[in-house]
N, C-alpha and C positions, 0 to 999 in steps of 0.2 A: 503494499500500499505506499503510495506516495505521500510524503510530508508537506507536498505543496497544495496550495488551492487551485481547484481545477479551472483556472480563468482562460486557460489556452487550449485549443483542440491541436495537441501536438502530433507532429508527425514521428513515425516510427525510425528516427534517424538520431545517433548520438555521436556527434562530432568528435573527433579527437585530434584533428589537424586540418589546417586550410592555408591556402597560398594562392595569391593571384585569384583566378577565376574557378579555383577549385577547392572542393571540401571532400574530406576523407572521413568516413565513419568508423565506428570500432570494429565492424567487421572486414574493414579494408577496402569497402567499395568506394570508388571516387565518383564525385557528381560534379557536373558544370554548374555553377551556381549563378543563376540569372535573377536571384532575390537580392543577394547582396545586403543581408539584413534589413531588408525593405528600403532600399535606397540609402543605405548608411555606408557601406564600405566602398565608397565610390572609386578608390584607388585600388580596389580588390582586397583580398585578405592579407594581412600583415606586410603592408608595403615596406621595403628595406627602409627608405629615408625616414618614415614616419617612426619606425620602431628604434632606429638609432636616436631620433630626436627625443623621444620618450624615455629611453634608457638614460640619455644625459641629463634630464630633468630629475628622473628618479634619484640619481647620485646627487642632487643639489638639495631639493626639498619636495614635499609631496602636498603640503597644504599648510597655510599659515591662517589668514582671515582676510575678509574684504576691508578690515580696519587699515590694512597695510597698501603701501604702493606696489603694485605688481606690474612689472615692467612688460611682461608677455600679454597682459590684458590690453595694455596700450597699443602694443605691436598688432595683436590680433584685431583689435578695433579698428586700427587705421586700414588693415587689409580688407575689411569688410565695408568700411565707409567709401574707400576708393574704388570699390568694385561695384557697389550699388548707387553712388552718387548722394548718398545720405550722410548724416553728420555725426551721430551719437550712438554708442552701443551699451546695451545692458545684457549682461551674461547670466543665464540660466543653466539647467541641466538637461533640458529635452524639449521637444517640439510642443508638449502642452503646456509646460512652465513658460516657454518663450509666448505662446498665445494668450496664456493666463495675463503676463505682463502688458502684452499689447492692448488687452480689453481694459485692465485697470488704467493705463496710461492715457487711452482714449477717452474714458469717462471722466478721469480727473481733470484732463486738460481743457476739456470742452464743458464741463458741468453739466452734462447731458447724461440720461441714464440708458437710452436704446442703442443697441447694436443690431444691424440688420445683416444677416448672412443668407445663403442659398440653400434650397433643398438639395439633398445629396451631398452637401459638403460634409468634411470632416475636419475638426479642429482640434480633437484631444478627448480625454476621458476624465478630466477633473471635473468639479461641478461646474465651474465657469466654461471650460471648453466644451464639455458635454451640452451645456446648454446652448452654446454657439453651434453646435452641430446640427446640421439639417437632415438627420436621420433618426427616425423614431426607434429603430432597433437598439441605438446605442442608450437610450434613455430608459429603456423598460425596466420597471421594478424598482426604480430610484425615488419614486415619490416627486413632489412638486419641483420644478426645474428652478434655476435662479433668474429673476427677472433681470432686464426687459430684453428679451431677444425676439426677433420676428424674422421669418424665413419667406423667401419669395422663389419662384422658379427662375433657374438659372437662364440667362440670355432673353428674359422677359423684361424690357425696359418699362413698359407700361406698368407691370405689376410692381416694380421697384419704385416708379414715380409716385404711386399710390400708397406705399409704406413709409417713403421719407417724409419727416415732419420736423418741427422745431425740437422734439425730443432726441432726435437721432444723433448720437455721439459719432458713429462711424458705420461705414459699410465694409465688411470684412469678406474676402473671397480668395479662392485659389485660382490660379491662372488655367491650371489642369486639376480637375478634381480626382485626386490620386485614389483615395478609398471608395469613392462613389461611381466608379465606373471608367475613369479617364475621360470625363467629359470636358471638353475645352471651352473656355470663354471665348465667344466671338470677339476679335478685336475692336471692332467698331463699338459693340456693346461695352465693353470694358472701358473704353475711352469716354463713353457716354456716362458710365457709372462714375468714373472720376469727376466729370464736369458736373454732375448732378450733385455728388456728394460736397464739392467744394463751394459750388453755388449756394448750397444750404447751411455752410459753416460746419459742415461735418468732415471727418478725417476718412482717409483711405488706408485701410489695413490690407496688405497682401499677404497671404499665408504661403510662404515658400518653404515650408518644413520639407515637403518632399520633392519640389521642383526645383529648388535651389541647389547653389554649389555645384554648378555645371551640368546637372542632369539633363536639361533640354538643349544644351550647346551654347548657353550664355552664362554669365555668373549666376543671374537670377532670371526667371521666365518672363517677369514683367517687362524685361528690356527688348523682347521681341516685339512689343507692341508700342512702346515707348511711353508707358505710363509714369506718373510722377507721384508715387505713393507718399504718405506721411510716416507710415510704419511698415517695416516688412519684418516677418518673423522667420527665422532659420533654426535648423537643428539637423538631425539625421547624418548628412554627408559632410557636415563642418570639421569633424575630427576624427574621421576613418575609424569609427567604432567606438570611441571613448565617449563618455556622456558630455554633451555639450549642447546649449542652446543659445540663442540670441535674439534681441529684438534690434533692429538698427531703425533710428527715427531722424526726423528734422530737428535742428537746433532750437526751433520754436517751442518744442515739447519740453525742453530741459527744466524748466521752472516746475512743472508737474511732477517730476521724478527728483526732487531735493532731497537731501539727507533724511533718512528715516520713513520715507514714503513707500519704499519697496526694497526687497533684498533678498538672498540666497546664500544659505551658508555655504554650500559647495559650488555656486555658480561662479564660473570663471577660474575653476581649480587649474593650477599651474601645469599639471601633467596633461590634462586635456588640452590645454591651451598650446603646450608644446607639439602635441599631435596636430592640432588645427593650424599652426603657423605654416608647417611644411605642408600640409594637405592644401591650403589655400594657395599657397605659392605655386604649388604644381598645377592645381586645377585652373586657377584664374590666368594662367598663360594663354595668349591669344592662339597660338598654334595648336595647344592641347584642346581647346573649346572648338576649333575648326575641324580637328580630328573626331571630336564627339559627333559633330553634325554629320560628318561623312559616314562614320560607322552606323549611325542611326538611319541614314537613308539607304545603306547597303542592306542592313538587317530588315528593314521594311520591304524593300524591294524583293528580297529572297521569299519573305512571306507572302506578299502579293502575288508573285509568281507562282509558288508552289501550292497556293490555296485557291487559286482563282477559279478551279473547277468545282470548288465544294459550296453547294448553295447555303449550308449552314453558317457559313462565314459572311458576317455582313459588311465588315470593313476592317482595315487595318489603319489605327490610329494613333496619336501620340506626337511627341517631339523630341529630337534628339535620341537618347537612349532610355527614354520613358516610352514604352511601346505597348499597345494593347491590341488584341485580336476580339472584336466584338463579334459574337455568335448569336445565333437565332435560338439558343438554347442555353441551359445552364452551363457555367463554365467549370464548375467544380470538379466533374469527373475527369476532366482533362490533366489536373494536377498530379494526382497519384500516378496515372498512366504515363506521364512524362517522366516522373519520378523513377519508376521502374526502368526506364531507358537511360537513367543517368543525368537528367536535367531537372533542375530545380526552378520552378515557376510559381507565379501567385495568380490569384484571382483580383479583381477590382469590381466592385459591385457584384451584381449577380451573373451577368452574362458576358463578362469580359475576362480574358487571360491577359495577365500583366507580366511584362518582361523588364526588369530593372538589372542589366548586366554591370558590372564595373565599367567605368567611363574608359579604362585604359584596356578593356578587353581586345584580345588579338583577332584578327580577320579570320584566321583558321577556326577560332572558338566561336565565332559568329555564325560561321558556316555550318559548323557541327551542330549548333543548338537550333539553327533553322531546320536542318534536316530531320532532326529528332522530333521537333515540334510538328512539322508537316507530316511526318510518318504517323505521329500520335493520333493528330486529327482525322486523318484519313483512314486509319484503321478503326477509330471509334465509330466514325460516320457510317463506314462500310458495314460494320457489324451490327450497328442499330438498325441499318436499312435492311440487311439480310434477315434480321429477326423479326421483322414486320410482316 
């Protein structure tokens, strides 16, 4: 009997070693990992340069407190502000904590209570971020939600206009809804969201927890559209698997986060920051990001070509190396089937297969993964058809 709460539907895999795009379980079986810890290990497992930086920091000190001047915090904050075009950073431990900070900052800075988010969004599982999430299944059984959050359909400008009022502190959204099915915001719609918010004196919060840190081929996904957000949340890929989250905001918001207004004991831990500094230096390189775009296009083209004859496949979607295969049926059965063939993948929403390979994945690994996935989908579809 396990001593753990059964909060996760765990796979029958016990990892003992991982390197690059590969994970080995205790039986010795090797898997091509296109989950990367759910968009966390963006440089693959145990990247050498990150490992070296972490070991060097471990020899210095592990933790002090945010009462001290921590040079690494300033250095990583400058990397994030330079890459995002924003001004100030607060460090947390996770994406949920980052989004909590974003919500608190927006409400305090505006003096308004309401946050508008979108149906099928996902912003975390704390009480604040759970309330911000536009999926009822996340909230089931937890009683009344934190006020005031309002949810509108994604890409529906008229519904949004009807929801925005003088109580609206911020409109919060993902550029691509990672957990909700890889639903992308229409660029024109998102530009209008920003204009609507700013005309109303509201803030724009972009949740880049999954889409950020190079995942879509830009440092942050909002940069594909040319948005000018007030607050951006980040986590997952920021420190190559060590716990770190952050919000990046405009300097006009500084007064709302004055001393004592918010905090985090472990936020901005020096070991995580050492990992982040090297991770960001690698990923925010222009040539590296251009390569992410090319690899994403290659993977999408292989899937499009290989699955073109399968009517159950609706479309290939996503951006960069955040790719989804939207099906006309539930995606869940394809995950263990691919796993049996040595490929680790995820679902997004109900009907979408999600691929999140390392950003430095090799071309031959992309080719291998695409071949396994095409074979898996074809076998499943043909078996299902033969059984009817």
